[in-house]
ZAMARGU-530454 format. One record per residue (C-alpha): z, x, y. Coordinates in Angstrom, 3 decimals. Example, Ala and Ser with C-alpha at 12.3 -4.5 7.8 and 13.67 -1.06 7.14 Angstrom:
BEGIN
         c3         c1         c2
      7.800     12.300     -4.500
      7.140     13.670     -1.060
This chain:
BEGIN
         c3         c1         c2
    -58.444    162.392     75.631
    -58.242    165.354     73.232
    -56.798    164.961     69.737
    -53.852    167.189     70.651
    -52.854    164.846     73.473
    -53.037    161.615     71.436
    -49.627    160.722     70.022
    -48.422    158.006     67.645
    -44.964    156.891     66.593
    -44.256    156.204     62.906
    -41.125    155.480     60.868
    -40.670    156.713     57.258
    -40.285    153.876     54.704
    -36.906    155.112     53.500
    -35.396    151.626     53.529
    -38.613    149.597     53.324
    -38.594    146.523     51.089
    -39.535    142.855     51.300
    -36.018    141.541     51.818
    -36.826    138.149     53.376
    -39.695    135.797     54.237
    -40.856    135.570     57.846
    -44.612    135.348     57.292
    -46.920    133.944     54.568
    -47.604    137.375     53.042
    -43.940    137.819     52.166
    -43.777    134.614     50.135
    -43.519    135.510     46.443
    -43.091    139.203     47.205
    -39.351    139.436     47.889
    -38.085    142.649     46.203
    -41.438    143.054     44.428
    -42.633    146.051     46.404
    -42.497    149.450     44.695
    -40.491    151.853     46.857
    -42.128    154.891     45.267
    -45.648    153.545     45.725
    -44.838    152.501     49.309
    -43.623    156.025     50.106
    -46.752    157.495     48.535
    -49.079    155.202     50.519
    -47.195    155.818     53.756
    -47.379    159.584     53.250
    -51.154    159.401     52.782
    -51.502    157.406     55.996
    -49.167    159.851     57.774
    -51.331    162.835     56.762
    -54.554    161.056     57.737
    -53.057    160.280     61.134
    -51.946    163.898     61.619
    -55.532    165.027     61.100
    -56.557    163.115     64.205
    -53.431    162.966     66.404
    -49.862    164.116     66.892
    -47.359    161.940     65.022
    -43.761    161.538     66.172
    -41.131    160.020     63.899
    -38.274    157.660     64.597
    -35.280    157.745     62.269
    -35.267    154.837     59.775
    -32.118    152.695     59.696
    -30.377    150.873     56.869
    -30.517    147.085     57.152
    -33.803    146.850     59.076
    -36.504    147.353     56.416
    -39.356    146.297     58.724
    -38.618    149.119     61.164
    -41.422    150.946     59.332
    -43.834    148.715     61.306
    -43.497    150.658     64.556
    -46.345    148.777     66.268
    -43.746    146.122     66.991
    -41.354    148.513     68.748
    -42.844    147.744     72.151
    -45.936    148.025     74.306
    -46.630    151.421     75.848
    -48.814    152.196     78.839
    -48.672    155.720     80.257
    -44.927    156.430     80.733
    -43.819    152.782     80.699
    -42.778    150.661     77.733
    -42.033    146.954     77.489
    -39.508    146.691     74.671
    -39.990    144.015     72.032
    -37.879    140.893     71.801
    -38.240    139.925     68.165
    -38.743    136.264     67.306
    -36.876    136.393     63.988
    -33.243    137.453     63.793
    -34.115    139.566     60.731
    -35.918    142.043     62.987
    -33.791    141.858     66.110
    -31.575    144.650     64.781
    -34.439    147.114     65.347
    -34.413    146.683     69.129
    -31.552    149.114     70.075
    -32.933    151.906     67.861
    -36.392    151.713     69.405
    -34.897    151.461     72.911
    -32.876    154.610     72.253
    -35.976    156.520     71.098
    -38.026    155.526     74.164
    -35.228    156.415     76.588
    -34.637    159.778     74.902
    -38.355    160.550     75.202
    -38.553    159.889     78.922
    -40.138    156.431     79.048
    -39.308    153.846     81.670
    -38.045    150.909     79.593
    -38.451    147.256     80.575
    -36.626    144.537     78.662
    -37.627    140.894     78.693
    -35.170    138.001     79.088
    -33.108    137.569     75.947
    -34.707    134.374     74.630
    -38.324    135.256     75.446
    -40.035    136.557     72.279
    -42.595    139.344     72.560
    -43.446    141.662     69.684
    -44.941    144.720     71.300
    -48.255    146.272     70.358
    -48.432    143.872     67.440
    -49.285    141.156     69.964
    -50.667    143.172     72.889
    -53.677    145.466     72.536
    -55.287    147.515     75.260
    -59.004    147.432     75.662
    -59.911    150.922     74.463
    -61.678    151.569     77.773
    -58.392    150.812     79.534
    -59.813    147.921     81.552
    -57.424    145.114     80.575
    -54.794    144.024     78.070
    -55.439    141.496     75.309
    -52.206    139.603     74.609
    -51.649    137.192     71.717
    -49.321    134.210     71.475
    -48.687    131.279     69.181
    -46.456    132.596     66.382
    -44.308    135.571     67.409
    -44.830    136.106     71.153
    -44.471    133.531     73.907
    -47.087    132.970     76.570
    -44.366    133.227     79.226
    -44.010    136.941     78.437
    -47.526    137.711     79.681
    -46.789    137.614     83.449
    -44.068    140.213     82.872
    -46.600    142.465     81.139
    -49.034    142.093     84.025
    -46.346    142.871     86.583
    -44.638    145.792     84.855
    -47.814    147.456     83.597
    -49.958    146.565     86.627
    -52.864    145.368     84.502
    -54.906    142.226     83.922
    -53.656    140.274     80.896
    -56.026    138.100     78.855
    -54.137    135.585     76.723
    -55.400    134.728     73.228
    -53.924    131.916     71.131
    -53.469    132.587     67.398
    -54.113    129.611     65.095
    -53.877    130.889     61.496
    -50.334    131.622     60.308
    -51.646    134.375     58.031
    -52.619    136.278     61.159
    -49.334    135.889     62.976
    -49.764    139.004     65.143
    -52.807    139.772     67.257
    -53.291    143.156     65.598
    -53.739    141.521     62.175
    -57.056    139.965     63.233
    -58.149    141.794     66.393
    -58.933    145.472     66.947
    -60.446    146.803     70.191
    -62.625    149.842     69.489
    -63.932    152.753     71.539
    -66.920    152.260     73.834
    -66.152    148.553     74.349
    -66.660    147.420     70.745
    -64.422    144.813     69.136
    -63.568    144.231     65.480
    -62.109    140.740     64.981
    -61.826    137.588     62.870
    -62.911    134.608     65.063
    -61.377    131.792     62.937
    -57.917    133.170     63.740
    -58.302    131.961     67.366
    -58.728    128.636     69.126
    -61.955    127.717     70.890
    -60.676    128.665     74.342
    -59.732    132.152     73.147
    -63.055    132.659     71.409
    -64.864    131.722     74.614
    -62.719    134.183     76.553
    -63.539    136.947     74.044
    -67.244    136.166     74.264
    -67.111    136.272     78.063
    -65.540    139.747     78.085
    -67.252    141.426     75.120
    -71.079    141.422     74.898
    -72.510    139.945     71.713
    -73.942    143.244     70.470
    -70.478    144.799     70.691
    -68.621    142.008     68.856
    -68.172    142.829     65.163
    -66.894    139.685     63.463
    -65.428    140.091     59.986
    -65.539    137.554     57.165
    -62.418    136.195     55.490
    -62.397    138.641     52.519
    -62.204    141.578     54.941
    -59.742    139.737     57.174
    -57.236    139.129     54.348
    -57.515    142.815     53.387
    -56.350    143.545     56.960
    -59.579    145.309     57.936
    -58.792    144.411     61.548
    -55.315    145.941     61.273
    -56.874    149.333     61.843
    -56.174    152.425     63.926
    -59.040    153.578     66.134
    -59.029    157.163     67.391
    -62.255    157.929     69.204
    -65.031    157.337     66.642
    -62.677    157.223     63.622
    -61.299    153.956     62.212
    -58.410    154.190     59.752
    -57.790    151.092     57.652
    -56.555    149.769     54.324
    -59.904    148.632     52.961
    -63.322    147.398     54.088
    -66.283    145.827     52.307
    -69.483    147.831     52.001
    -71.165    145.471     54.437
    -68.477    145.932     57.085
    -68.475    149.714     56.653
    -72.228    149.755     57.061
    -72.083    147.658     60.240
    -69.437    149.943     61.756
    -71.279    153.096     60.762
    -74.482    151.789     62.335
    -72.778    151.754     65.750
    -71.335    155.241     65.340
    -67.920    154.824     63.734
    -66.575    156.697     60.709
    -64.366    154.710     58.325
    -61.353    156.263     56.625
    -59.828    154.058     53.934
    -56.290    154.644     52.767
    -54.678    152.037     50.449
    -51.665    150.251     51.921
    -51.240    147.433     49.408
    -47.447    147.742     49.257
    -47.217    147.057     52.963
    -49.632    144.125     52.757
    -46.872    142.409     50.778
    -44.877    142.329     54.007
    -47.880    141.405     56.157
    -48.841    144.773     57.615
    -51.275    147.664     57.225
    -52.428    150.747     59.158
    -52.090    149.432     62.705
    -48.711    147.809     62.003
    -47.365    151.119     60.703
    -48.273    153.032     63.876
    -47.650    152.795     67.595
    -49.820    154.710     70.022
    -47.498    156.142     72.671
    -50.148    157.857     74.796
    -52.131    155.093     76.437
    -53.977    155.492     79.722
    -55.549    152.795     81.811
    -58.321    152.338     84.355
    -57.859    148.620     85.060
    -60.557    146.496     86.626
    -57.861    144.160     87.956
    -54.280    145.069     88.780
    -51.236    142.978     87.868
    -53.244    139.881     87.009
    -52.360    137.183     84.517
    -54.401    133.975     84.436
    -51.550    131.935     82.998
    -50.155    129.015     84.971
    -46.745    127.336     84.808
    -45.575    123.908     85.943
    -42.374    121.924     85.629
    -42.378    118.334     84.398
    -39.753    115.642     83.963
    -39.517    113.092     81.154
    -37.246    110.076     81.072
    -36.656    107.382     78.469
    -35.401    107.136     74.908
    -36.633    110.659     74.309
    -35.056    111.294     70.913
    -35.138    108.040     68.994
    -38.643    107.177     70.239
    -39.901    110.666     69.396
    -41.197    111.065     72.956
    -39.761    114.533     73.476
    -41.246    115.750     70.174
    -44.667    114.323     71.036
    -44.586    115.971     74.449
    -43.666    119.395     73.082
    -46.259    119.069     70.307
    -48.913    118.256     72.895
    -48.063    121.427     74.777
    -48.213    123.635     71.679
    -51.301    122.000     70.201
    -53.035    122.172     73.562
    -52.659    125.952     73.717
    -49.584    126.219     75.920
    -45.918    127.047     75.553
    -42.769    125.411     76.877
    -39.185    125.996     77.883
    -36.690    123.158     78.060
    -34.837    123.835     81.299
    -32.491    120.852     81.248
    -31.802    118.034     78.834
    -29.451    115.155     79.550
    -28.726    112.942     76.555
    -27.911    109.305     77.169
    -24.329    108.581     76.161
    -24.845    105.031     74.884
    -27.546    103.727     72.555
    -29.081    101.717     75.389
    -28.940    104.670     77.801
    -32.010    106.720     78.601
    -32.251    110.488     78.368
    -33.980    112.902     80.726
    -35.510    116.333     80.310
    -36.960    118.978     82.582
    -39.537    121.172     80.868
    -41.410    124.251     82.043
    -44.970    124.231     80.682
    -47.102    127.371     80.570
    -50.827    127.583     79.802
    -53.247    130.527     79.564
    -55.530    129.197     82.323
    -55.835    126.488     84.945
    -58.323    124.525     82.835
    -56.041    124.486     79.799
    -53.097    123.502     81.987
    -55.039    120.561     83.441
    -55.871    119.274     79.956
    -52.260    119.577     78.799
    -50.925    117.929     81.938
    -53.366    115.024     81.632
    -51.987    114.264     78.181
    -48.378    114.664     79.304
    -48.992    112.276     82.187
    -50.178    109.721     79.620
    -46.715    110.003     78.037
    -45.052    109.336     81.373
    -44.333    112.933     82.404
    -44.141    113.623     86.127
    -43.647    116.629     88.374
    -40.278    116.772     90.164
    -40.594    114.766     93.425
    -39.542    117.710     95.543
    -42.475    119.752     94.237
    -45.294    117.346     95.148
    -45.421    115.256     98.319
    -49.107    114.334     98.314
    -51.871    114.227     95.760
    -54.762    116.580     96.448
    -57.731    114.515     97.609
    -61.392    115.436     97.929
    -64.154    113.640     99.775
    -67.090    112.133     97.874
    -70.262    113.740     99.245
    -72.797    111.812     97.177
    -72.801    108.145     96.183
    -71.833    107.678     92.538
    -70.652    111.281     92.054
    -66.970    112.279     91.964
    -65.598    115.735     92.862
    -65.631    118.102     89.866
    -61.883    118.075     89.244
    -61.295    114.318     89.662
    -58.472    112.718     87.672
    -59.788    110.448     84.909
    -57.738    107.267     84.606
    -56.250    105.721     81.460
    -55.238    102.212     80.434
    -51.653    102.760     81.606
    -50.311    101.598     84.975
    -50.563    104.615     87.238
    -48.947    105.718     90.470
    -50.055    108.472     92.839
    -48.110    110.397     95.424
    -49.104    109.642     99.041
    -46.999    110.574    102.085
    -44.148    111.493     99.715
    -44.130    107.953     98.294
    -45.356    106.542     94.985
    -48.277    104.128     95.388
    -49.323    101.864     92.480
    -53.010    102.121     91.549
    -54.843     98.802     91.606
    -57.500     97.566     89.149
    -56.181     99.859     86.403
    -58.682    100.695     83.652
    -59.872    103.619     81.547
    -62.412    106.221     82.601
    -62.374    105.669     86.321
    -61.525    107.711     89.408
    -58.680    106.952     91.836
    -59.740    106.325     95.429
    -57.073    106.434     98.149
    -57.767    104.642    101.423
    -55.898    103.633    104.555
    -56.018     99.914    105.370
    -54.333     97.822    108.074
    -51.831     96.757    105.389
    -51.086    100.369    104.446
    -52.201    102.925    101.863
    -54.203    101.540     98.938
    -55.063    103.374     95.719
    -57.514    101.820     93.272
    -59.530    102.646     90.179
    -63.252    102.847     90.720
    -66.031    103.514     88.278
    -68.194    106.519     89.100
    -71.143    104.308     89.969
    -69.026    102.489     92.566
    -67.971    105.623     94.465
    -69.382    105.903     97.962
    -69.869    108.846    100.261
    -66.679    109.388    102.237
    -64.294    108.008     99.605
    -61.167    110.118     99.119
    -60.680    110.773     95.405
    -57.587    112.114     93.640
    -58.256    115.502     92.040
    -56.174    117.534     89.612
    -53.031    116.165     87.987
    -50.336    116.910     90.551
    -48.375    113.962     91.849
    -49.610    111.472     89.249
    -47.500    109.466     86.854
    -48.090    106.677     84.400
    -45.519    103.913     84.275
    -44.400    103.461     80.697
    -42.110    100.658     79.647
    -38.633    101.901     78.652
    -37.200     99.585     76.052
    -33.668     99.476     74.721
    -32.990    100.240     71.091
    -32.360     96.540     70.449
    -35.808     95.561     71.693
    -37.526     98.385     69.830
    -35.900     97.456     66.556
    -36.076     93.684     66.876
    -38.373     92.117     64.344
    -37.471     88.460     64.432
    -38.465     86.440     67.504
    -39.951     89.250     69.554
    -43.693     89.549     69.035
    -44.217     93.221     68.161
    -47.706     93.259     66.626
    -46.169     95.381     63.877
    -46.289     98.430     66.100
    -49.601     99.936     67.106
    -51.644    100.398     63.975
    -54.123     99.092     61.453
    -52.898     96.376     59.131
    -54.035     96.474     55.522
    -55.327     93.469     53.582
    -51.967     92.557     52.051
    -50.351     92.276     55.511
    -52.981     89.949     56.983
    -51.057     86.704     56.474
    -47.921     88.141     58.055
    -49.839     89.413     61.072
    -51.689     86.085     61.401
    -48.307     84.312     61.601
    -47.288     86.590     64.465
    -50.596     86.153     66.278
    -50.468     82.363     65.890
    -46.939     82.324     67.300
    -48.010     84.345     70.326
    -51.180     82.299     70.854
    -49.108     79.131     71.003
    -46.795     80.722     73.574
    -49.741     81.830     75.712
    -51.371     78.410     75.664
    -48.202     76.460     76.383
    -47.223     78.577     79.364
    -50.730     78.403     80.825
    -51.660     81.974     79.956
    -55.056     83.454     79.207
    -56.605     84.431     75.887
    -60.050     86.080     75.822
    -62.215     86.273     72.696
    -64.786     89.027     72.132
    -66.983     87.915     69.245
    -69.958     89.195     67.286
    -72.513     87.310     65.147
    -70.486     88.066     61.998
    -68.229     85.197     63.096
    -71.149     82.853     62.363
    -72.295     84.588     59.164
    -68.799     84.424     57.618
    -68.273     80.741     58.366
    -65.901     81.286     61.261
    -67.802     79.183     63.799
    -65.961     75.951     63.027
    -62.589     77.674     63.366
    -63.430     79.396     66.639
    -64.860     76.110     67.927
    -61.548     74.454     67.131
    -59.594     77.156     68.979
    -61.731     76.513     72.052
    -61.430     72.756     71.703
    -57.639     72.894     71.444
    -57.239     75.078     74.544
    -56.446     78.439     72.956
    -59.450     80.277     74.476
    -59.909     80.816     78.221
    -62.987     83.102     78.130
    -65.575     84.191     75.555
    -67.445     87.513     75.624
    -70.260     88.554     73.341
    -73.894     89.462     73.095
    -77.124     87.553     72.770
    -76.821     87.465     68.960
    -73.639     85.412     68.557
    -74.983     82.699     70.849
    -78.370     82.640     69.098
    -76.864     82.362     65.619
    -74.284     79.786     66.720
    -77.011     77.663     68.261
    -79.285     78.166     65.229
    -76.486     76.879     62.997
    -75.795     73.931     65.297
    -79.466     72.939     65.498
    -80.724     73.797     62.005
    -77.704     74.460     59.785
    -78.717     78.073     59.166
    -77.692     81.532     60.375
    -80.454     84.131     60.161
    -82.294     81.652     57.956
    -79.427     81.263     55.455
    -78.152     77.741     54.785
    -74.478     77.942     55.766
    -73.461     75.147     53.387
    -75.215     76.392     50.239
    -75.406     80.096     51.014
    -79.114     80.374     50.121
    -82.153     81.349     52.157
    -84.290     78.534     53.520
    -88.068     78.765     53.247
    -89.355     79.881     56.625
    -85.771     80.341     57.803
    -86.468     83.766     59.256
    -88.180     81.942     62.156
    -85.169     79.747     62.928
    -83.468     82.096     65.350
    -86.588     82.330     67.502
    -86.971     78.570     67.436
    -83.360     78.219     68.568
    -83.982     80.652     71.436
    -87.128     78.789     72.418
    -85.301     75.452     72.444
    -82.634     76.746     74.847
    -85.228     78.421     77.036
    -87.075     75.101     77.283
    -83.867     73.426     78.412
    -83.202     76.171     80.944
    -79.732     77.272     79.767
    -77.063     76.571     77.184
    -75.221     74.265     79.592
    -78.384     72.297     80.301
    -79.055     71.978     76.553
    -75.594     70.399     76.225
    -76.189     68.121     79.210
    -79.543     67.005     77.769
    -77.968     66.208     74.399
    -79.985     68.883     72.615
    -76.954     71.014     71.674
    -74.184     68.828     70.257
    -71.908     71.200     68.311
    -70.884     74.804     67.865
    -68.935     77.467     69.722
    -70.981     77.423     72.902
    -71.146     73.637     72.939
    -67.323     73.634     72.997
    -67.304     76.258     75.770
    -69.531     74.067     77.961
    -67.646     70.852     77.199
    -64.228     72.392     77.880
    -65.239     74.546     80.866
    -64.527     77.829     79.087
    -66.538     80.564     80.847
    -68.582     82.903     78.686
    -70.575     86.086     79.295
    -73.398     87.380     77.117
    -74.342     91.053     77.510
    -77.875     91.891     76.446
    -79.228     94.914     74.604
    -82.561     96.515     73.777
    -82.696     94.775     70.382
    -82.342     91.215     71.661
    -84.990     88.638     70.860
    -85.804     86.168     73.601
    -83.311     86.567     75.096
    -81.417     83.377     75.868
    -81.543     82.445     79.567
    -77.766     82.993     79.787
    -77.952     86.586     78.501
    -77.414     89.162     81.230
    -79.938     91.956     80.663
    -78.681     94.044     83.591
    -76.088     96.227     81.859
    -74.090     97.004     85.001
    -73.980     93.346     85.982
    -72.835     92.463     82.446
    -70.048     95.056     82.628
    -68.889     93.643     85.953
    -68.929     90.103     84.526
    -66.882     91.200     81.497
    -64.358     92.897     83.790
    -64.086     89.730     85.889
    -63.402     87.511     82.883
    -60.710     89.729     81.338
    -58.681     89.916     84.554
    -55.287     88.365     84.011
    -55.673     88.199     80.234
    -52.497     88.047     78.156
    -54.311     88.658     74.865
    -57.788     89.723     73.787
    -58.962     88.771     70.305
    -61.838     90.986     69.130
    -63.829     89.571     66.229
    -66.301     91.887     64.467
    -68.152     93.194     67.497
    -67.788     96.956     67.617
    -69.662     97.895     70.792
    -68.533     94.932     72.854
    -64.936     95.379     71.663
    -64.846     99.079     72.505
    -66.362     98.344     75.900
    -63.741     95.692     76.623
    -60.971     97.964     75.354
    -62.012    100.652     77.822
    -61.798     98.304     80.783
    -58.512     96.659     79.788
    -55.226     98.002     81.206
    -52.132     98.555     79.114
    -49.861     95.547     78.772
    -52.578     93.265     77.441
    -52.083     92.463     73.766
    -55.210     93.283     71.778
    -56.121     92.222     68.244
    -59.191     93.735     66.622
    -60.404     92.115     63.390
    -63.190     93.765     61.415
    -64.074     94.453     57.802
    -64.940     98.033     58.831
    -61.752    100.168     59.110
    -63.489    102.605     61.474
    -63.850     99.881     64.111
    -60.222     98.769     64.087
    -59.037    102.370     64.022
    -61.146    103.131     67.087
    -59.521    100.277     69.003
    -55.995    101.029     67.767
    -56.392    104.690     68.765
    -56.743    103.728     72.422
    -52.981    104.334     72.599
    -51.659    100.948     73.664
    -48.551     99.865     71.786
    -49.661     96.257     72.294
    -52.778     96.649     70.124
    -53.231     96.155     66.403
    -56.189     96.353     64.061
    -56.677     94.091     61.049
    -59.078     95.073     58.307
    -60.320     91.829     56.792
    -63.157     89.311     56.722
    -63.293     87.683     60.154
    -64.074     84.239     58.724
    -60.984     84.413     56.528
    -58.880     85.568     59.463
    -59.983     82.648     61.665
    -59.359     80.182     58.845
    -55.823     81.496     58.329
    -55.187     81.525     62.070
    -56.194     77.873     62.498
    -54.085     76.873     59.483
    -51.044     78.685     60.846
    -51.436     77.159     64.314
    -51.422     73.752     62.692
    -47.983     74.460     61.223
    -46.379     75.511     64.497
    -44.367     73.397     66.867
    -44.318     74.910     70.322
    -41.177     75.062     72.505
    -42.966     72.663     74.889
    -43.560     70.099     72.117
    -40.027     70.578     70.816
    -38.624     69.857     74.282
    -40.687     66.688     74.490
    -39.397     65.548     71.077
    -35.802     66.207     72.101
    -36.320     64.343     75.380
    -37.816     61.363     73.518
    -34.894     61.247     71.096
    -32.415     61.396     73.955
């Protein structure tokens, strides 16, 4: 295109000033811009532009000082313009003046829905070869505007998410150049957008700027053929651009930087041609979800909308029904939009975890794919969570059986009807039908009334889902003891996952007592806890340290191997008890009181004990068997075993993780279950306090017996 045929629209800075704050650059600069210096800088830019193109002017208007930034007037392609819908009310007054100019100059004008922000060529930049349109979103323009651009301009739209509030418009950090080159600041974008850029622009044509150039708005430049007009560039950047054939023209625009704009913001190219590779294409995807519950006071609606935004999508609340009474639930219908199918799937997976579901009329059946290789799921299989899950089959909701984390959902037809169940990848068999995608899936989340959520007296709440600090340990122990007594007296099930630290910290006698008094129904651990417990029972030491005096015993480092050898001679822990060799300790109590235990081996195990399961998959299956039906799981200083158990435990099971290492308890608390709590403390101290507190309690069962006796 010849210079004479290239046209730009500019607006004189007659009324320009920083009158308000709508971006970070304006902060501290209100009414601190020099009008005279701004006019002088604008005039210099105007004359530079006229040397390379024809410049048309739009009449400035009183009351809209940012009208000088004509890039935001709209997006022009050939004789069509999509008019801007400004995000901030401070700029919305510009819209009729720009619309009038475009209509008077023969453009076909498209206007977006009233509440759908889109800020023109500030957030939409044509590839300079005319192959596609780069469109930004995240601060000023909504992702939902991009399908309109694709339709009205008949061009492929590539959506880029902006992450740095300093670069609130795409043109502040992204500048397509002639011959397929790109000048941009990668940290301004999320990882998905950077991957998209790298897929479309070859590495040798990507010119990434450093932060000093970015904050000088080097990317907010005007490119006309081989000329780049900008506020300022470092010597290094100028050299890199010159090496690939561009000529840099610097013209200071510091007064306009105070409002967050530079050369590109001050100009709008109104002669744009296109040779698209793809017509009317936008990769964005939209879905509608429903949420129900105490959406406001539980913060559920805020968490859902934050997940959408943080995940790279946008949303529109279509309907919201607020419960009229404090015990009433609310409901919301939300339209979620994402820049691609992959991003949408990630967002939807997280929303499903919150209890979101597609409207029933939209999904009758879950998509299913057939397993073609044993132990290998289809690529897009749904990964399960700890929460009770239902899938849509034959337009009905079917509860998934054997709920656990990190599995696939297999749907099968049985004589009793349709069955859906969680299966680990290794258990999948050729021919299984596996749920794929996230359509027609919902997690069943408990909806509690305000009274239950705020109760803190008799209801066991585990102090929310979090990590308790040292000074709250005694309070939490009281709550745990109360719940343990309830579980035991009603014939429930408590499972302990324990590491060797229980022995080292003097907790063996307390855990033994819990087993003896009927509080423990299963014990999970590794080879080490059993070895050290047995070493202490046989020799009074743990890892060669005298547990009474706290000092090393001469030759004590051999004790653990001697303990292993003794049990191996007997044939098993149970046989050692039967033969009278093992007469005390945790595992002695397990054998005497018929409490099942499972020991999972590892590569570091000495011996191992005959009871230790060295087949990892068999050990996992044994763990899963023993935790079935558990009401509570008490995890005592065993990071790997605890995390493994946490992953195979469904929501609804109360979990207590005790460890001196905050990272361990945080890991378990972060699993998302509201029934879990982490306690950062010495595990021996915790067990001592727990046993003491249990001794103080009188259970409802005992109380009833006392009353009956008195009567």
